[in-house]
Structure formats: C-alpha cells, structure tokens
Backbone as JSON Lines, residues from 0, in Angstrom:
{"i":0,"aa":"T","n":[-70.33,74.32,125.41],"ca":[-69.2,75.28,125.16],"c":[-69.68,76.33,124.25]}
{"i":1,"aa":"G","n":[-69.25,77.44,124.27],"ca":[-69.65,78.59,123.33],"c":[-68.41,79.14,122.78]}
{"i":2,"aa":"E","n":[-68.62,79.83,121.8],"ca":[-67.7,80.83,121.0],"c":[-68.3,82.06,120.55]}
{"i":3,"aa":"L","n":[-67.6,83.07,120.68],"ca":[-68.03,84.31,120.32],"c":[-67.02,85.0,119.15]}
{"i":4,"aa":"D","n":[-67.51,85.58,118.08],"ca":[-66.6,86.11,117.08],"c":[-67.12,87.66,117.12]}
{"i":5,"aa":"F","n":[-66.07,88.45,117.01],"ca":[-66.34,89.8,117.18],"c":[-65.78,90.58,115.96]}
{"i":6,"aa":"D","n":[-66.44,91.62,115.43],"ca":[-65.96,92.38,114.48],"c":[-64.92,93.28,114.97]}
{"i":7,"aa":"P","n":[-63.73,93.35,114.31],"ca":[-62.59,93.99,114.84],"c":[-62.8,95.48,114.83]}
{"i":8,"aa":"R","n":[-63.6,96.07,113.92],"ca":[-63.87,97.41,113.72],"c":[-64.63,97.97,114.68]}
{"i":9,"aa":"T","n":[-65.85,97.29,114.74],"ca":[-66.95,97.77,115.78],"c":[-66.94,97.42,116.98]}
{"i":10,"aa":"G","n":[-66.28,96.12,117.2],"ca":[-66.22,95.48,118.61],"c":[-67.62,94.76,118.75]}
{"i":11,"aa":"R","n":[-68.47,94.66,117.9],"ca":[-69.8,93.85,118.1],"c":[-69.69,92.49,117.79]}
{"i":12,"aa":"C","n":[-70.47,91.9,118.43],"ca":[-70.53,90.28,118.21],"c":[-71.15,90.05,116.85]}
{"i":13,"aa":"V","n":[-70.46,89.24,115.99],"ca":[-71.05,89.04,114.87],"c":[-71.55,87.63,114.52]}
{"i":14,"aa":"R","n":[-71.05,86.69,115.57],"ca":[-71.46,85.17,115.59],"c":[-71.34,84.57,116.94]}
{"i":15,"aa":"H","n":[-72.32,83.91,117.18],"ca":[-72.36,83.25,118.42],"c":[-72.55,81.69,118.2]}
{"i":16,"aa":"R","n":[-71.82,80.82,118.6],"ca":[-71.9,79.55,118.3],"c":[-71.98,78.79,119.78]}
{"i":17,"aa":"E","n":[-72.74,77.83,120.04],"ca":[-72.9,77.16,121.25],"c":[-73.35,75.56,121.05]}
{"i":18,"aa":"R","n":[-72.6,74.81,121.73],"ca":[-72.78,73.45,121.65],"c":[-73.6,73.0,123.05]}
{"i":19,"aa":"L","n":[-74.84,72.38,122.86],"ca":[-75.49,72.1,123.94],"c":[-75.46,70.54,124.04]}
{"i":20,"aa":"D","n":[-75.08,69.99,125.22],"ca":[-75.02,68.5,125.22],"c":[-75.56,68.11,126.7]}
{"i":21,"aa":"P","n":[-76.89,68.06,127.02],"ca":[-77.26,67.88,128.34],"c":[-76.91,66.61,128.93]}
{"i":22,"aa":"V","n":[-76.82,65.49,128.01],"ca":[-76.6,64.2,128.74],"c":[-75.06,64.22,129.1]}
{"i":23,"aa":"S","n":[-74.1,64.81,128.25],"ca":[-72.81,64.94,129.03],"c":[-72.79,65.9,130.22]}
{"i":24,"aa":"D","n":[-73.52,66.87,130.19],"ca":[-73.59,67.64,131.37],"c":[-74.07,66.9,132.56]}
{"i":25,"aa":"A","n":[-75.09,65.99,132.2],"ca":[-75.63,65.19,133.36],"c":[-74.54,64.03,134.08]}
{"i":26,"aa":"D","n":[-73.69,63.48,132.89],"ca":[-72.72,62.49,133.2],"c":[-71.6,63.33,134.04]}
{"i":27,"aa":"A","n":[-71.18,64.47,133.83],"ca":[-70.16,65.37,134.41],"c":[-70.78,65.84,135.73]}
{"i":28,"aa":"G","n":[-71.96,65.62,136.06],"ca":[-72.56,66.18,137.32],"c":[-72.93,67.67,137.34]}
{"i":29,"aa":"R","n":[-72.79,68.37,136.07],"ca":[-73.16,69.76,135.95],"c":[-74.64,70.09,135.87]}
{"i":30,"aa":"L","n":[-75.4,69.09,135.57],"ca":[-76.72,69.28,135.6],"c":[-77.39,69.05,136.76]}
{"i":31,"aa":"V","n":[-77.67,70.17,137.4],"ca":[-78.29,70.11,138.92],"c":[-79.59,70.69,139.03]}
{"i":32,"aa":"N","n":[-80.12,71.33,137.79],"ca":[-81.44,71.96,138.03],"c":[-82.52,71.13,137.7]}
{"i":33,"aa":"R","n":[-83.57,70.84,138.35],"ca":[-84.59,69.92,138.07],"c":[-85.35,70.28,136.8]}
{"i":34,"aa":"R","n":[-85.68,71.5,136.58],"ca":[-86.51,71.82,135.39],"c":[-85.65,71.65,134.03]}
{"i":35,"aa":"A","n":[-84.25,72.01,134.16],"ca":[-83.38,71.66,132.99],"c":[-83.21,70.23,132.7]}
{"i":36,"aa":"A","n":[-83.17,69.51,133.94],"ca":[-83.14,67.97,133.68],"c":[-84.32,67.52,133.12]}
{"i":37,"aa":"R","n":[-85.46,67.86,133.49],"ca":[-86.81,67.33,132.94],"c":[-86.77,67.95,131.36]}
{"i":38,"aa":"A","n":[-86.44,69.08,131.03],"ca":[-86.25,69.55,129.78],"c":[-85.44,68.64,128.77]}
{"i":39,"aa":"A","n":[-84.27,68.29,129.44],"ca":[-83.37,67.44,128.75],"c":[-83.94,66.14,128.5]}
{"i":40,"aa":"A","n":[-84.65,65.48,129.49],"ca":[-85.1,64.18,129.34],"c":[-86.26,64.11,128.3]}
{"i":41,"aa":"E","n":[-87.08,65.16,128.25],"ca":[-88.13,65.46,127.2],"c":[-87.46,65.52,125.79]}
{"i":42,"aa":"F","n":[-86.47,66.22,125.82],"ca":[-85.72,66.32,124.49],"c":[-85.2,64.87,123.95]}
{"i":43,"aa":"C","n":[-84.63,64.18,124.8],"ca":[-84.24,62.86,124.68],"c":[-85.36,61.83,124.21]}
{"i":44,"aa":"D","n":[-86.5,62.08,124.89],"ca":[-87.76,61.23,124.5],"c":[-88.09,61.61,123.0]}
{"i":45,"aa":"L","n":[-88.1,62.94,122.67],"ca":[-88.41,63.32,121.35],"c":[-87.31,62.56,120.19]}
{"i":46,"aa":"R","n":[-86.1,62.43,120.57],"ca":[-85.14,61.94,119.75],"c":[-84.98,60.34,119.79]}
{"i":47,"aa":"R","n":[-85.88,59.63,120.51],"ca":[-85.77,58.31,120.56],"c":[-85.74,57.53,119.23]}
{"i":48,"aa":"P","n":[-84.84,56.67,119.02],"ca":[-84.74,56.01,117.79],"c":[-86.12,55.09,117.74]}
{"i":49,"aa":"T","n":[-86.53,54.86,116.39],"ca":[-87.8,54.06,116.2],"c":[-87.66,52.7,116.58]}
{"i":50,"aa":"D","n":[-86.43,52.17,116.43],"ca":[-86.15,50.66,116.73],"c":[-85.82,50.44,118.23]}
{"i":51,"aa":"V","n":[-85.93,51.45,119.1],"ca":[-85.68,51.1,120.55],"c":[-86.92,51.19,121.2]}
{"i":52,"aa":"D","n":[-87.06,50.11,122.18],"ca":[-88.36,49.97,122.89],"c":[-88.5,51.25,123.83]}
{"i":53,"aa":"P","n":[-89.64,51.77,123.76],"ca":[-89.88,52.91,124.65],"c":[-89.69,52.82,126.16]}
{"i":54,"aa":"D","n":[-89.99,51.65,126.59],"ca":[-89.76,51.63,128.02],"c":[-88.23,51.39,128.33]}
{"i":55,"aa":"A","n":[-87.51,50.78,127.42],"ca":[-86.18,50.7,127.67],"c":[-85.42,51.82,127.64]}
{"i":56,"aa":"W","n":[-85.85,52.68,126.52],"ca":[-85.44,54.2,126.43],"c":[-85.68,55.04,127.59]}
{"i":57,"aa":"A","n":[-86.82,54.98,128.29],"ca":[-87.28,55.75,129.37],"c":[-86.38,55.35,130.49]}
{"i":58,"aa":"V","n":[-85.96,53.97,130.74],"ca":[-85.09,53.68,131.85],"c":[-83.67,54.2,131.51]}
{"i":59,"aa":"A","n":[-83.12,54.14,130.24],"ca":[-81.94,54.64,129.88],"c":[-81.67,56.17,130.17]}
{"i":60,"aa":"V","n":[-82.85,56.81,129.78],"ca":[-82.88,58.34,129.93],"c":[-82.89,58.58,131.47]}
{"i":61,"aa":"R","n":[-83.62,57.98,132.27],"ca":[-83.65,58.17,133.6],"c":[-82.31,58.06,134.18]}
{"i":62,"aa":"S","n":[-81.65,56.94,133.93],"ca":[-80.35,56.61,134.55],"c":[-79.32,57.49,134.07]}
{"i":63,"aa":"R","n":[-79.33,57.97,132.94],"ca":[-78.32,58.93,132.45],"c":[-78.58,60.37,132.67]}
{"i":64,"aa":"V","n":[-79.87,60.78,132.65],"ca":[-80.03,62.25,132.78],"c":[-80.55,62.7,134.08]}
{"i":65,"aa":"L","n":[-81.58,61.81,134.65],"ca":[-82.39,62.45,135.82],"c":[-81.91,61.82,137.14]}
{"i":66,"aa":"D","n":[-81.14,60.68,137.21],"ca":[-80.75,60.12,138.37],"c":[-79.84,60.89,139.27]}
{"i":67,"aa":"G","n":[-78.85,61.49,138.57],"ca":[-77.85,62.46,139.32],"c":[-78.32,63.75,139.72]}
{"i":68,"aa":"V","n":[-79.39,64.15,139.38],"ca":[-79.98,65.48,139.61],"c":[-80.51,65.55,141.07]}
{"i":69,"aa":"P","n":[-80.15,66.44,141.83],"ca":[-80.75,66.46,143.37],"c":[-82.29,66.85,143.09]}
{"i":70,"aa":"G","n":[-83.08,65.89,143.89],"ca":[-84.38,66.17,143.91],"c":[-85.24,65.39,142.85]}
{"i":71,"aa":"M","n":[-84.5,64.72,142.04],"ca":[-85.28,64.05,140.87],"c":[-85.5,62.46,141.08]}
{"i":72,"aa":"G","n":[-85.37,61.98,142.4],"ca":[-85.46,60.75,142.77],"c":[-86.98,60.32,142.64]}
{"i":73,"aa":"T","n":[-87.22,59.1,142.81],"ca":[-88.64,58.62,142.57],"c":[-89.58,59.04,143.64]}
{"i":74,"aa":"L","n":[-88.92,59.16,144.87],"ca":[-89.7,59.3,146.12],"c":[-89.65,60.81,146.45]}
{"i":75,"aa":"D","n":[-89.0,61.68,145.75],"ca":[-88.69,63.08,145.98],"c":[-90.06,63.62,145.75]}
{"i":76,"aa":"I","n":[-90.37,64.74,146.67],"ca":[-91.78,65.44,146.43],"c":[-91.5,66.7,145.81]}
{"i":77,"aa":"E","n":[-92.09,67.06,144.72],"ca":[-92.04,68.36,144.16],"c":[-92.53,69.5,144.89]}
{"i":78,"aa":"P","n":[-91.54,70.47,145.04],"ca":[-91.99,71.67,146.03],"c":[-93.24,72.29,145.46]}
{"i":79,"aa":"M","n":[-94.07,73.11,146.02],"ca":[-95.12,73.76,145.67],"c":[-94.76,75.05,145.02]}
{"i":80,"aa":"D","n":[-95.11,75.37,143.8],"ca":[-94.75,76.64,143.17],"c":[-95.46,77.79,143.81]}
{"i":81,"aa":"G","n":[-94.89,78.86,144.2],"ca":[-95.41,80.15,144.74],"c":[-95.85,79.86,146.12]}
{"i":82,"aa":"E","n":[-94.93,79.45,147.05],"ca":[-94.99,79.42,148.41],"c":[-95.38,80.67,148.88]}
{"i":83,"aa":"E","n":[-95.16,81.87,148.29],"ca":[-95.65,83.16,148.82],"c":[-97.13,83.32,148.76]}
{"i":84,"aa":"S","n":[-97.71,82.54,147.85],"ca":[-99.23,82.67,147.61],"c":[-99.86,82.23,148.97]}
{"i":85,"aa":"G","n":[-99.32,81.28,149.74],"ca":[-99.78,80.87,150.89],"c":[-99.94,82.07,152.1]}
{"i":86,"aa":"V","n":[-98.89,82.83,151.96],"ca":[-98.78,83.93,152.88],"c":[-99.8,84.94,152.59]}
{"i":87,"aa":"G","n":[-100.19,85.19,151.17],"ca":[-101.2,86.05,150.86],"c":[-102.55,85.43,151.2]}
{"i":88,"aa":"A","n":[-102.76,84.31,151.04],"ca":[-104.03,83.72,151.41],"c":[-104.27,83.68,153.17]}
{"i":89,"aa":"L","n":[-103.16,83.58,153.76],"ca":[-103.33,83.81,155.28],"c":[-103.52,85.22,155.64]}
{"i":90,"aa":"F","n":[-103.1,86.01,154.91],"ca":[-103.33,87.44,155.33],"c":[-104.74,87.98,155.02]}
{"i":91,"aa":"V","n":[-105.22,87.36,153.74],"ca":[-106.66,87.51,153.32],"c":[-107.64,87.04,154.4]}
{"i":92,"aa":"A","n":[-107.29,85.68,154.92],"ca":[-108.13,85.11,155.72],"c":[-108.13,85.75,157.13]}
{"i":93,"aa":"G","n":[-106.89,86.19,157.54],"ca":[-106.81,86.8,158.86],"c":[-107.59,88.2,158.8]}
{"i":94,"aa":"S","n":[-107.44,88.81,157.54],"ca":[-108.35,90.08,157.45],"c":[-109.77,90.02,157.56]}
{"i":95,"aa":"L","n":[-110.27,89.06,156.84],"ca":[-111.56,88.69,156.92],"c":[-112.05,88.3,158.27]}
{"i":96,"aa":"V","n":[-111.28,87.57,159.14],"ca":[-111.72,87.28,160.46],"c":[-111.73,88.61,161.22]}
{"i":97,"aa":"V","n":[-110.74,89.51,161.27],"ca":[-110.71,90.72,161.94],"c":[-111.94,91.62,161.6]}
{"i":98,"aa":"V","n":[-112.41,91.69,160.32],"ca":[-113.48,92.41,159.84],"c":[-114.82,91.83,160.42]}
{"i":99,"aa":"A","n":[-114.9,90.48,160.42],"ca":[-116.07,89.9,161.04],"c":[-116.16,90.02,162.42]}
{"i":100,"aa":"V","n":[-115.2,89.84,163.09],"ca":[-115.35,90.2,164.6],"c":[-115.58,91.63,164.86]}
{"i":101,"aa":"A","n":[-115.15,92.54,164.28],"ca":[-115.47,93.93,164.38],"c":[-116.95,94.18,163.94]}
{"i":102,"aa":"A","n":[-117.51,93.56,163.18],"ca":[-118.76,93.73,162.59],"c":[-119.74,93.1,163.7]}
{"i":103,"aa":"V","n":[-119.35,92.08,164.26],"ca":[-120.27,91.36,165.28],"c":[-120.12,92.16,166.56]}
{"i":104,"aa":"A","n":[-118.97,92.53,166.87],"ca":[-118.83,93.56,168.17],"c":[-119.55,94.74,167.93]}
{"i":105,"aa":"T","n":[-119.69,95.33,166.75],"ca":[-120.54,96.53,166.55],"c":[-122.01,96.4,166.7]}
{"i":106,"aa":"I","n":[-122.42,95.18,166.16],"ca":[-123.71,94.84,166.18],"c":[-124.23,94.51,167.61]}
{"i":107,"aa":"L","n":[-123.52,93.92,168.38],"ca":[-123.75,93.7,169.73],"c":[-123.71,94.77,170.65]}
{"i":108,"aa":"A","n":[-122.84,95.73,170.38],"ca":[-122.72,97.13,171.16],"c":[-123.86,97.9,170.89]}
{"i":109,"aa":"D","n":[-124.44,97.74,169.49],"ca":[-125.63,98.62,169.27],"c":[-126.88,97.99,169.92]}
{"i":110,"aa":"Q","n":[-126.92,96.83,169.99],"ca":[-128.09,96.11,170.62],"c":[-128.13,96.23,172.02]}
{"i":111,"aa":"A","n":[-126.91,96.32,172.79],"ca":[-126.8,96.42,174.12],"c":[-127.16,97.77,174.55]}
{"i":112,"aa":"T","n":[-126.97,98.72,173.66],"ca":[-127.28,100.17,173.92],"c":[-128.91,100.25,173.68]}
{"i":113,"aa":"V","n":[-129.52,99.58,172.9],"ca":[-130.85,99.65,172.62],"c":[-131.67,98.87,173.76]}
{"i":114,"aa":"W","n":[-131.04,97.73,174.28],"ca":[-131.61,97.08,175.23],"c":[-131.51,97.74,176.69]}
{"i":115,"aa":"G","n":[-130.36,98.23,176.74],"ca":[-130.06,98.95,178.06],"c":[-130.94,100.25,178.21]}
{"i":116,"aa":"G","n":[-131.08,101.05,177.09],"ca":[-131.85,102.15,177.08],"c":[-133.43,101.97,177.22]}
{"i":117,"aa":"A","n":[-134.03,100.82,176.89],"ca":[-135.49,100.66,176.87],"c":[-136.1,100.53,178.19]}
C-alpha cells in the first residue's frame, strides 16, 4: 500500500510512503511474477532468525512465497532469456551458408570456363 502527500501550494509530491509485504502478497495470490517471487524469497532468507534451522526456514519460505507463483514449481523449466538471440543466430548461420554456396559456385564456374576453353 502506498500514500502520497502533496504540497497544496505547488501541487508537487513532498512525501511518498509505501509498505511492501511480499509474503502477504504471496498469501493473497497477488505475487505472480517469478523474478519478484525469487527476490522476495531471497529477502526472507536474509531475514532468517538465527535460532531457526536453515532447512526448515527454506521449506517455510518455499511454501509461503514460492509455491503459489505460476512457473515456480520444482519441475518447471526456466525459460531461456533472450529467445530472440536464437533468431539472430539462425540469420547469421543462414547468411554464411548462402555466402559459402555462392563462393563455391563462382569457383566452379571459373574452373569450368578454364577447362572448357583449354
């Protein structure tokens, strides 16, 4: 939740307060972004009480923060970043093939002319 305070004379924002609670957002089903959920889980890991077993804390964080987020299951596969880079690589490879075929065709045509004229 957030609050804004404006200066009545200038109309400018003079104060902005915001309360972030990613665990409550996860409980309410509002945390649906994998990257935000991962960041919230990392934040919770940093705030682990010293008297709590790390493995038990990890299980609790997973069940409260990560389990309800689409795509954060144990068997979900992380999508590749930059899927468009595959298109670029395909274009470069295709261009190289076209250049190589053209070069071989030119060389063979030149040799055919030399052999045919001799």
